Structure formats: structure tokens, C-alpha cells
C-alpha positions as CSV (number, residue, x, y, z in Angstrom):
1,X,165.3,156.6,132.0
2,X,161.8,158.2,132.3
3,X,160.8,161.0,134.7
4,X,157.1,161.7,135.4
5,X,154.6,162.6,138.1
6,X,152.0,160.4,139.8
7,X,148.8,162.4,140.7
8,X,147.3,161.6,144.1
9,X,143.6,161.9,145.2
10,X,144.4,164.7,147.7
11,X,145.9,166.9,144.9
12,X,149.5,166.2,145.7
13,X,151.9,164.7,143.2
14,X,154.8,162.3,143.6
15,X,157.9,162.6,141.4
16,X,159.1,159.3,139.9
17,X,161.9,158.1,137.7
18,X,162.2,154.7,136.1
19,X,165.4,152.8,135.3
20,X,166.1,149.4,133.7
21,X,163.7,147.4,131.6
22,X,160.4,149.2,131.2
23,X,158.7,145.8,130.5
24,X,160.4,144.1,133.4
25,X,159.3,143.0,136.9
26,X,158.4,146.1,138.9
27,X,160.6,147.0,141.9
28,X,159.9,150.2,143.9
29,X,162.9,151.9,145.3
30,X,162.7,154.1,148.5
31,X,165.7,156.4,149.0
32,X,167.4,157.2,152.3
33,X,167.1,160.2,154.6
34,X,167.7,162.6,153.2
35,X,167.6,161.5,149.5
36,X,165.8,161.6,146.2
37,X,164.6,159.5,143.4
38,X,167.7,160.2,141.3
39,X,170.0,157.2,141.7
40,X,172.3,157.0,138.6
41,X,173.9,159.4,136.3
42,X,172.9,157.1,133.4
43,X,170.5,154.2,133.3
44,X,171.1,151.2,135.6
45,X,172.6,148.5,133.4
46,X,172.2,145.8,136.1
47,X,168.4,146.3,136.4
48,X,168.2,146.4,132.6
49,X,170.2,143.1,132.2
50,X,168.1,141.3,134.8
51,X,164.8,142.4,133.4
52,X,163.8,144.7,136.2
53,X,161.7,147.8,136.0
54,X,163.2,149.9,138.8
55,X,160.8,152.6,139.9
56,X,162.3,155.2,142.3
57,X,160.0,157.8,144.0
58,X,160.6,161.0,145.9
59,X,158.9,160.9,149.2
60,X,156.7,163.9,150.2
61,X,158.8,167.1,150.5
62,X,161.8,165.7,148.8
63,X,162.8,166.5,145.2
64,X,159.7,167.4,143.2
65,X,157.2,165.5,145.3
66,X,154.7,167.8,147.1
67,X,155.0,167.9,150.9
68,X,152.4,166.3,153.2
69,X,152.4,168.1,156.6
70,X,152.4,165.8,159.7
71,X,152.7,162.7,157.6
72,X,153.3,159.3,159.1
73,X,155.1,156.2,157.9
74,X,151.8,154.5,157.2
75,X,150.6,157.5,155.1
76,X,153.4,156.6,152.7
77,X,151.9,153.2,152.2
78,X,148.7,154.9,151.1
79,X,150.7,157.0,148.6
80,X,152.4,153.9,147.3
81,X,149.0,152.1,147.0
82,X,147.7,155.0,144.8
83,X,150.9,155.1,142.8
84,X,150.8,151.4,142.0
85,X,147.2,151.8,140.8
86,X,148.2,154.7,138.6
87,X,151.1,152.7,137.1
88,X,148.8,149.7,136.4
89,X,150.9,147.5,138.7
90,X,149.1,144.8,140.7
91,X,152.0,143.3,142.7
92,X,155.5,144.6,143.1
93,X,158.7,144.2,145.2
94,X,160.3,147.0,147.3
95,X,163.8,148.0,148.2
96,X,164.1,150.4,151.1
97,X,167.6,151.8,151.8
98,X,168.7,153.4,155.1
99,X,165.9,155.7,156.3
100,X,163.8,154.4,153.4
101,X,163.8,151.0,155.1
102,X,161.3,152.2,157.6
103,X,158.9,153.2,154.8
104,X,159.4,149.8,153.1
105,X,158.5,148.1,156.3
106,X,155.4,150.2,156.6
107,X,154.3,149.1,153.1
108,X,155.2,145.5,154.0
109,X,152.8,145.7,156.9
110,X,150.0,147.7,155.3
111,X,150.1,146.5,151.7
112,X,150.9,142.9,152.1
113,X,148.5,141.6,149.4
114,X,150.2,143.7,146.8
115,X,153.8,142.9,147.7
116,X,156.0,140.0,146.5
117,X,158.8,140.7,149.0
118,X,160.8,143.5,150.5
119,X,164.5,144.2,150.8
120,X,165.7,146.3,153.8
121,X,169.1,147.5,152.9
122,X,171.3,149.1,155.5
123,X,168.0,150.0,157.1
124,X,167.1,152.0,160.1
125,X,165.1,150.2,162.8
126,X,162.4,151.5,165.3
127,X,163.8,153.9,167.9
128,X,163.1,153.3,171.6
129,X,161.8,156.3,173.4
130,X,163.1,158.5,170.6
131,X,166.7,157.5,171.1
132,X,169.1,156.3,168.4
133,X,169.8,152.6,168.4
134,X,172.8,151.5,170.5
135,X,176.1,151.7,168.5
136,X,175.0,154.5,166.2
137,X,177.9,156.8,165.2
138,X,178.1,160.0,167.2
139,X,177.5,162.3,164.2
140,X,174.2,160.5,163.4
141,X,173.1,160.7,167.0
142,X,173.7,164.4,167.1
143,X,171.9,164.9,163.8
144,X,168.7,163.1,165.1
145,X,169.0,165.0,168.4
146,X,169.3,168.4,166.7
147,X,166.5,167.7,164.3
148,X,164.2,167.4,167.4
149,X,165.7,170.1,169.6
150,X,167.2,172.7,167.2
151,X,165.6,172.2,163.7
152,X,166.6,175.7,162.7
153,X,170.2,174.8,163.1
154,X,169.9,171.7,160.9
155,X,168.0,173.6,158.3
156,X,170.8,176.2,158.2
157,X,173.4,173.5,157.7
158,X,171.5,171.9,154.8
159,X,170.8,175.3,153.2
160,X,174.6,175.9,153.2
161,X,175.1,172.6,151.5
162,X,172.4,173.3,149.0
163,X,174.1,176.7,148.2
164,X,177.5,174.9,147.8
165,X,176.1,172.4,145.4
166,X,174.5,175.1,143.3
167,X,177.3,177.7,143.4
168,X,180.5,175.8,144.0
169,X,180.0,172.1,142.9
170,X,183.7,171.5,142.6
171,X,184.2,172.5,146.2
172,X,181.3,170.3,147.3
173,X,182.9,167.3,145.6
174,X,186.3,168.0,147.1
175,X,184.9,168.4,150.6
176,X,183.1,165.0,150.4
177,X,186.2,163.3,149.0
178,X,188.4,164.6,151.8
179,X,186.0,165.2,154.7
180,X,184.7,161.7,155.1
181,X,187.0,160.3,157.8
182,X,184.0,159.7,160.0
183,X,182.8,157.1,157.6
184,X,183.6,153.4,157.6
185,X,186.6,152.7,155.4
186,X,184.5,150.5,153.2
187,X,182.1,153.4,152.6
188,X,184.9,155.9,151.7
189,X,185.8,153.9,148.6
190,X,182.5,155.1,147.0
191,X,183.4,158.8,147.4
192,X,186.7,158.9,145.5
193,X,186.1,159.3,141.7
194,X,184.6,162.2,139.9
195,X,181.7,160.0,138.7
196,X,180.9,158.9,142.2
197,X,181.0,162.4,143.6
198,X,178.9,163.8,140.8
199,X,176.3,161.1,141.5
200,X,176.2,162.1,145.2
201,X,175.9,165.7,144.2
202,X,173.0,165.0,141.8
203,X,171.2,162.9,144.4
204,X,171.5,165.3,147.3
205,X,171.0,168.4,145.1
206,X,167.7,166.9,144.0
207,X,166.7,166.1,147.6
208,X,167.1,169.9,148.5
209,X,165.7,171.1,145.2
210,X,162.6,172.9,146.5
211,X,163.2,172.9,150.3
212,X,165.5,171.5,153.0
213,X,162.5,171.2,155.4
214,X,162.0,167.5,154.9
215,X,165.6,166.8,155.8
216,X,164.6,167.8,159.4
217,X,161.0,166.6,159.4
218,X,161.7,163.0,158.3
219,X,164.5,162.3,160.9
220,X,162.0,163.4,163.6
221,X,159.3,161.2,162.1
222,X,161.7,158.2,162.2
223,X,162.3,158.7,165.9
224,X,158.6,158.4,166.7
225,X,156.6,155.2,167.1
226,X,156.2,153.7,163.6
227,X,152.5,152.8,164.1
228,X,153.0,149.0,163.6
229,X,155.2,146.2,164.9
230,X,157.8,144.4,162.9
231,X,156.4,141.1,164.2
232,X,153.2,141.8,162.3
233,X,154.9,141.9,158.9
234,X,153.8,138.8,156.9
235,X,155.5,139.2,153.5
236,X,159.0,137.8,152.9
237,X,161.7,140.3,154.0
238,X,165.3,140.2,152.9
239,X,167.8,142.1,155.2
240,X,171.0,143.2,153.6
241,X,173.4,144.8,156.1
242,X,177.1,145.6,156.5
243,X,178.7,144.2,159.6
244,X,180.6,147.4,159.9
245,X,177.7,149.7,159.5
246,X,177.7,152.4,162.2
247,X,175.0,154.6,160.7
248,X,172.5,151.8,161.2
249,X,174.3,149.4,163.6
250,X,174.3,145.8,162.4
251,X,173.9,144.3,165.9
252,X,170.7,146.2,166.5
253,X,169.4,145.2,163.0
254,X,170.1,141.5,163.9
255,X,167.8,141.9,166.9
256,X,165.1,143.7,164.9
257,X,165.3,141.1,162.1
258,X,164.7,138.3,164.5
259,X,161.2,139.8,165.2
260,X,160.1,139.6,161.6
261,X,158.4,136.2,161.0
262,X,159.5,135.6,157.4
263,X,163.0,137.2,157.4
264,X,166.1,136.1,155.5
265,X,169.3,137.9,156.4
266,X,172.5,138.8,154.6
267,X,175.1,140.3,156.9
268,X,178.2,141.2,154.9
269,X,181.5,141.0,156.7
270,X,183.7,144.1,156.3
271,X,181.0,146.2,154.6
272,X,179.6,149.5,155.8
273,X,176.5,151.5,154.9
274,X,176.6,152.1,151.2
275,X,175.7,148.7,150.0
276,X,173.8,149.7,146.9
277,X,177.0,151.3,145.6
278,X,178.7,147.9,145.3
279,X,177.7,146.4,141.9
280,X,178.0,142.8,143.2
281,X,175.8,143.4,146.2
282,X,173.3,145.5,144.2
283,X,173.0,142.6,141.7
284,X,172.5,140.2,144.6
285,X,169.7,142.3,146.1
286,X,167.9,142.6,142.7
287,X,168.4,138.9,141.9
288,X,167.0,137.8,145.2
289,X,163.8,139.8,144.7
290,X,163.5,138.6,141.1
291,X,164.0,135.0,142.0
292,X,161.2,135.2,144.6
293,X,158.8,136.6,141.9
294,X,159.8,133.9,139.4
295,X,159.5,131.1,141.9
296,X,156.2,132.4,143.2
297,X,154.8,132.7,139.7
298,X,155.8,129.1,139.0
299,X,153.9,127.9,142.1
300,X,150.8,129.9,141.1
301,X,151.0,128.4,137.6
302,X,151.2,124.9,139.0
303,X,148.2,125.5,141.2
304,X,146.3,126.9,138.2
305,X,147.0,123.7,136.2
């Protein structure tokens, strides 16, 4: 693993961590809302075995990335464009998970010439008139509503969680192990072992490291018009979604996916929201992106000959 910063032209910096094969095919990973660049307690052996250079970035205001006041989804595409230049990467693939899917879609729209393909994993979709998609679980609906109407209350809640992680980590782990009855049964299996709970604590603790403000700002941003239409995305998009997902309802994603011209869907029966925690699904996502790169490279070589 390798942690570093990407300097941006406006003086901000993005925090980055790399997993897998440092000489492999580049895949950018966009975390959920809230979230951070830290994904694994150790390196990702699946990425390493497949020959993938997995590059995970903190979005502005999360982890160690500097905030960008009043940012938009398409602003993130500009940051990614700069980051790819800094990393010396011409073309790359993207994985956007949950809230990160919106930012992956923005890059697919705005950075098409630089992108091989995009995976939207348990992804959110555009809101209509600021309202959560139909079928969203009640707790998520409330969270989005309060982020808009009572941000101070949401910030206080996240500050309490931050303090718990820092001062009483064992209590945080126990609460998440027992207090997850609102989650789909499939998701609860990933919040049982000490290793799983330590990974969650590391990931969320990093999201809150400097400030909890972005945990309120970004949900509000996701409820606003995205600045582009899904029908205008031209790069190949692979949708991976659990049929039982209630954080990002599958039925609504099916409708959204039908609007994307070059879209390939994987709706997984019985699965919930935490798809990337399942090793088999995670390997399938990475393999799909890698296969597209390899097949596309072969076509280019044939044309070249």
C-alpha cells in the first residue's frame, strides 16, 4: 500500500492510497457517502492477483483531502482529470460505490476520452425534486432530509460517532455489530467479525478525521440536479446491484440503467448494499473492468497492424 497526496492547480490536495499491483491496469475507486480512501486493513490480494493498480481517493472534505466549498459533481471530474495527469495515467477504469457512483457517472460523462469503462456498484441515482428514490429505507430518507433541513443535528450525530471511534473503539464495534437490525440480512453478515468491524472503524474514522462537515454537504449535493443526463454517457457502464438493496433501491436503478446507452447490468438475487465486501462479487467487478481493457487493447493492436 502507498499513501500520498495529489497537488491540484487551485492549491488544494487530494489524499490517495494505492492497493494491488503498482504496475497493473489503473482502476480509480470512489468511496461512498460518507467514506474515505481507506478500504482494507492490509493490501487487496484480489487486485494484486489480477494485476490491477487500485487507486482510491478521498473526495474533497473527506479524510485528508482539502475541502472545496460549493463543489459540484462535475467539479470532481476536473479533480480526477488533474489527478490522472499527475499520476501519468492516460486512460483508466472507475469504480463508484453507493454515493460514489454519482461521481463515477460524472466522470463517465465529462472524461469519456480518458475512460475505459465504469462500474456503478450499489450506486445512488439522480434524485427527482430533491426526494429520495422510491423504496429507499426510512433511515436513509430521514438522513437526506435532515442534511437539508437540520444540518446541525446531523453534524452533532457524526461528531458523537467520531468521538466514540477515537475514545471508545470497542463500544463502536459492539454497537455496529448489534445495532444493525435496520440493514438487509445479507449486509449484516459483513458486520460480525472483529476484522470486519475494525475495517469499518478505520474507514469511517478516516472519513471524519479532519471534519464531519462533508458528511452533511455531500448528501445535500447528491439531492441536487447532477448537471448532466445519464443518457449522455457514452462510455461502457457496468451496473452491479443487489436485488435486496434498500439503501439504493434496485428497482429504481433498473430504470436509471435503462437510460444509459452502453450499459450492462448485474442484479444479484438476495444481495443487499455491501457488494464490495463479498470477495466473489468484488473479483467479478474487477475482472469485468480488466477484461474490457484487455479486449479493447487487442482491438487497438489489430487496427494498428
